[in-house]
N, CA and C of each residue as an Amber inpcrd file, in Angstrom:
protein
   240
 -27.8520000  31.6240000   3.5800000 -28.3240000  30.2760000   3.7690000
 -27.3310000  29.2590000   3.2150000 -26.7960000  29.4960000   2.0320000
 -25.8700000  28.5400000   1.4340000 -24.5140000  28.5480000   2.1260000
 -24.1510000  29.6530000   2.7210000 -22.8860000  29.7080000   3.4540000
 -22.8930000  28.7120000   4.6030000 -24.0160000  28.6040000   5.2590000
 -24.1360000  27.6830000   6.3790000 -24.0200000  26.2360000   5.9010000
 -24.6330000  25.9190000   4.7640000 -24.5520000  24.5620000   4.2310000
 -23.1300000  24.2030000   3.8040000 -22.4700000  25.1220000   3.1570000
 -21.1050000  24.8430000   2.7300000 -20.1770000  24.6810000   3.9140000
 -20.3940000  25.4250000   4.9600000 -19.5150000  25.3150000   6.1150000
 -19.6770000  23.9640000   6.8120000 -20.8330000  23.3300000   6.6490000
 -21.0170000  22.0090000   7.2320000 -20.1470000  20.9640000   6.5430000
 -19.9200000  21.1390000   5.2530000 -19.1410000  20.1620000   4.5040000
 -17.6730000  20.5110000   4.4270000 -17.3330000  21.7320000   4.5300000
 -15.9290000  22.1120000   4.4360000 -15.3420000  22.2420000   5.8310000
 -14.0870000  21.9220000   5.9250000 -13.4280000  22.0460000   7.2270000
 -12.5680000  23.3040000   7.2290000 -12.3700000  23.8400000   8.3960000
 -11.5920000  25.0680000   8.4840000 -10.0970000  24.7830000   8.3980000
  -9.6780000  23.5930000   8.8110000  -8.2670000  23.2400000   8.7250000
  -8.1110000  22.1080000   7.7320000  -7.1490000  22.2180000   6.8320000
  -6.9590000  21.1520000   5.8560000  -6.4400000  19.8860000   6.5450000
  -6.9980000  18.7590000   6.1560000  -6.5890000  17.4820000   6.7480000
  -5.2310000  17.0690000   6.1850000  -4.3740000  16.5760000   7.0510000
  -3.0750000  16.0910000   6.6240000  -3.2580000  14.6870000   6.0660000
  -2.8410000  14.4510000   4.8300000  -3.0160000  13.1170000   4.2680000
  -2.1320000  12.0970000   4.9930000  -2.6040000  10.8720000   5.0670000
  -1.8680000   9.7990000   5.7200000  -0.6630000   9.4400000   4.8660000
   0.5010000   9.4180000   5.4760000   1.7380000   9.0620000   4.7880000
   2.2760000   7.7830000   5.4150000   2.1450000   6.6300000   4.7330000
   2.5900000   5.3730000   5.3300000   4.1070000   5.2840000   5.5050000
   4.8680000   6.1930000   4.8800000   6.3200000   6.1730000   5.0380000
   6.7950000   7.0270000   6.2030000   5.8780000   7.7450000   6.8430000
   6.2270000   8.5950000   7.9730000   6.0400000   7.8020000   9.2700000
   7.1310000   7.4600000   9.9620000   7.0120000   6.6740000  11.1950000
   6.1620000   7.3380000  12.2740000   6.0570000   8.6590000  12.2600000
   5.2250000   9.3430000  13.2520000   3.7410000   9.1000000  12.9850000
   3.3630000   8.9870000  11.7240000   1.9740000   8.7320000  11.3600000
   1.6720000   7.2400000  11.2950000   2.6780000   6.4320000  11.0180000
   2.4650000   5.0030000  10.8150000   3.4370000   4.1940000  11.6730000
   3.0160000   3.7780000  12.8610000   3.9080000   2.9960000  13.7180000
   4.1810000   1.5930000  13.1740000   3.4180000   1.1450000  12.1800000
   3.6580000  -0.1580000  11.5740000   4.9050000  -0.1570000  10.6930000
   5.3600000   1.0180000  10.3110000   6.5260000   1.1610000   9.4350000
   7.5580000   2.0470000  10.1300000   8.1910000   1.5500000  11.2090000
   9.1040000   2.3990000  11.9800000  10.3600000   2.8070000  11.2180000
  10.7140000   2.0700000  10.1750000  11.9100000   2.4180000   9.3950000
  11.6040000   3.4250000   8.2980000  10.3290000   3.7100000   8.0630000
   9.9490000   4.6690000   7.0310000  10.2080000   4.1680000   5.6250000
  10.0400000   2.8590000   5.4110000  10.2770000   2.2830000   4.0880000
   9.2810000   2.8070000   3.0710000   9.7650000   3.0510000   1.8700000
   8.8930000   3.4360000   0.7600000   8.3500000   2.1550000   0.1240000
   7.2290000   2.2390000  -0.5850000   6.6330000   1.0270000  -1.1680000
   7.5990000   0.2320000  -2.0560000   8.4790000   0.9210000  -2.7530000
   9.4030000   0.2220000  -3.6510000  10.4320000  -0.6140000  -2.8920000
  10.6880000  -0.2720000  -1.6390000  11.7200000  -0.9580000  -0.8650000
  11.1550000  -1.8750000   0.2140000   9.8560000  -1.8720000   0.3890000
   9.2280000  -2.6810000   1.4270000   9.0550000  -4.1170000   0.9370000
   9.1540000  -5.0540000   1.8330000   8.9030000  -6.4820000   1.5750000
   9.7320000  -7.0360000   0.4100000  11.0540000  -6.9270000   0.4570000
  11.8650000  -7.3880000  -0.6790000  11.7710000  -8.8890000  -0.9430000
  11.5850000  -9.7080000   0.1100000  11.5210000 -11.1580000  -0.1000000
  10.2760000 -11.5520000  -0.8900000   9.1280000 -11.0410000  -0.4780000
   7.8910000 -11.4130000  -1.1790000   7.8270000 -10.7570000  -2.5560000
   8.4300000  -9.5900000  -2.6770000   8.4310000  -8.8940000  -3.9660000
   9.2620000  -9.6590000  -4.9900000  10.4550000 -10.1130000  -4.5950000
  11.3030000 -10.8240000  -5.5440000  10.7090000 -12.1840000  -5.9130000
  10.0860000 -12.8740000  -4.9460000   9.4440000 -14.1560000  -5.2480000
   8.2970000 -13.9580000  -6.2320000   7.5140000 -12.9210000  -6.0200000
   6.4000000 -12.6110000  -6.9210000   6.9110000 -12.2800000  -8.3190000
   7.9330000 -11.4300000  -8.3980000   8.4820000 -11.0310000  -9.6930000
   9.0880000 -12.2210000 -10.4380000   9.8230000 -13.0730000  -9.7240000
  10.4160000 -14.2570000 -10.3490000   9.3430000 -15.1820000 -10.9130000
   8.2610000 -15.3260000 -10.1840000   7.1670000 -16.1750000 -10.6500000
   6.5910000 -15.6400000 -11.9600000   6.3690000 -14.3490000 -12.0350000
   5.8160000 -13.7690000 -13.2560000   6.8010000 -13.8510000 -14.4200000
   8.0990000 -13.7240000 -14.1250000   9.0920000 -13.7910000 -15.1880000
   9.3000000 -15.2160000 -15.7020000   9.1050000 -16.2060000 -14.8460000
   9.3770000 -17.5930000 -15.2170000   8.1570000 -18.3430000 -15.7390000
   7.0140000 -17.7090000 -15.8130000   5.8010000 -18.3510000 -16.3140000
   5.2450000 -17.5750000 -17.4910000   4.5420000 -18.2940000 -18.3490000
   3.9370000 -17.6260000 -19.5050000   2.8210000 -16.6990000 -19.0170000
   2.4710000 -15.7660000 -19.8240000   1.4750000 -14.7640000 -19.4600000
   0.1420000 -15.3960000 -19.0790000  -0.2610000 -16.4130000 -19.7970000
  -1.5540000 -17.0340000 -19.5130000  -1.5360000 -17.8480000 -18.2170000
  -0.3960000 -18.4340000 -17.8560000  -0.3020000 -19.2570000 -16.6450000
   0.0610000 -18.4560000 -15.4020000   0.7110000 -17.3370000 -15.5710000
   1.2660000 -16.5910000 -14.4350000   0.2020000 -16.1450000 -13.4460000
  -0.9400000 -15.7050000 -13.9410000  -1.9870000 -15.2300000 -13.0290000
  -2.3780000 -16.2890000 -12.0150000  -2.5670000 -17.5180000 -12.4770000
  -3.0010000 -18.5790000 -11.5740000  -1.8340000 -19.1090000 -10.7270000
  -0.6730000 -19.2890000 -11.3360000   0.4630000 -19.8610000 -10.6230000
   1.0480000 -18.9110000  -9.5770000   0.9420000 -17.6280000  -9.8060000
   1.5630000 -16.6410000  -8.9190000   0.5690000 -16.0200000  -7.9400000
  -0.6490000 -16.4810000  -7.9480000  -1.7030000 -15.8700000  -7.1320000
  -1.3370000 -15.8520000  -5.6470000  -0.8250000 -16.9620000  -5.1300000
  -0.4750000 -17.0320000  -3.7080000   0.6820000 -16.0920000  -3.3700000
   1.6640000 -15.9960000  -4.2700000   2.7900000 -15.0940000  -4.0350000
   2.3490000 -13.6310000  -4.0460000   1.4080000 -13.3060000  -4.9180000
   0.8730000 -11.9420000  -4.9620000   0.1410000 -11.6420000  -3.6590000
  -0.6570000 -12.5990000  -3.1810000  -1.3910000 -12.4030000  -1.9280000
  -0.4280000 -12.2470000  -0.7510000   0.6550000 -13.0090000  -0.7470000
   1.6540000 -12.8830000   0.3190000   2.3000000 -11.5020000   0.3060000
   2.5920000 -10.9960000  -0.8810000   3.2090000  -9.6720000  -0.9840000
   2.2280000  -8.5850000  -0.5400000   0.9660000  -8.7100000  -0.9420000
  -0.0360000  -7.7350000  -0.5140000  -0.1940000  -7.7500000   1.0070000
  -0.1890000  -8.9300000   1.6000000  -0.3160000  -9.0380000   3.0530000
   0.8770000  -8.3880000   3.7430000   2.0580000  -8.5820000   3.1960000
   3.2570000  -7.9610000   3.7720000   3.1760000  -6.4400000   3.6860000
   2.7710000  -5.9250000   2.5360000   2.6600000  -4.4760000   2.3510000
   1.6090000  -3.8930000   3.3020000   0.4880000  -4.5770000   3.4520000
  -0.5620000  -4.1020000   4.3470000  -0.1010000  -4.1410000   5.7970000
   0.7370000  -5.1160000   6.1460000   1.2290000  -5.2020000   7.5130000
   2.1300000  -4.0160000   7.8720000   2.6600000  -3.3540000   6.8370000
   3.4710000  -2.1630000   7.0600000   2.6520000  -0.8770000   6.9610000
   1.3480000  -1.0150000   6.7760000   0.4640000   0.1460000   6.7650000
   0.1680000   0.7200000   5.3980000   0.6260000   0.0670000   4.3390000
   0.3270000   0.5550000   3.0010000  -1.0790000   0.1250000   2.6200000
  -1.8180000   1.0370000   2.0110000  -3.1980000   0.7440000   1.6120000
  -3.2200000   0.3830000   0.1480000  -3.5020000  -0.8830000  -0.1310000
  -3.5110000  -1.3720000  -1.5060000  -4.8870000  -1.8390000  -1.8810000
């Protein structure tokens, strides 16, 4: 009886995890960029904002730049 229940939840073939750097799995990222190398313009603007503002002010002042970087990363298929 329990074998039947377990077979309902388990799959016979292991699922291949989604790899956003694999152009075959992710057509949004045809160059196969890794997260560290994706969206360099928005990443550097975001980083500069955090470096040039005090810790207490940076969250509010850099909010739009962070959102822009997240949008860029998501446009390449990265799940954040």
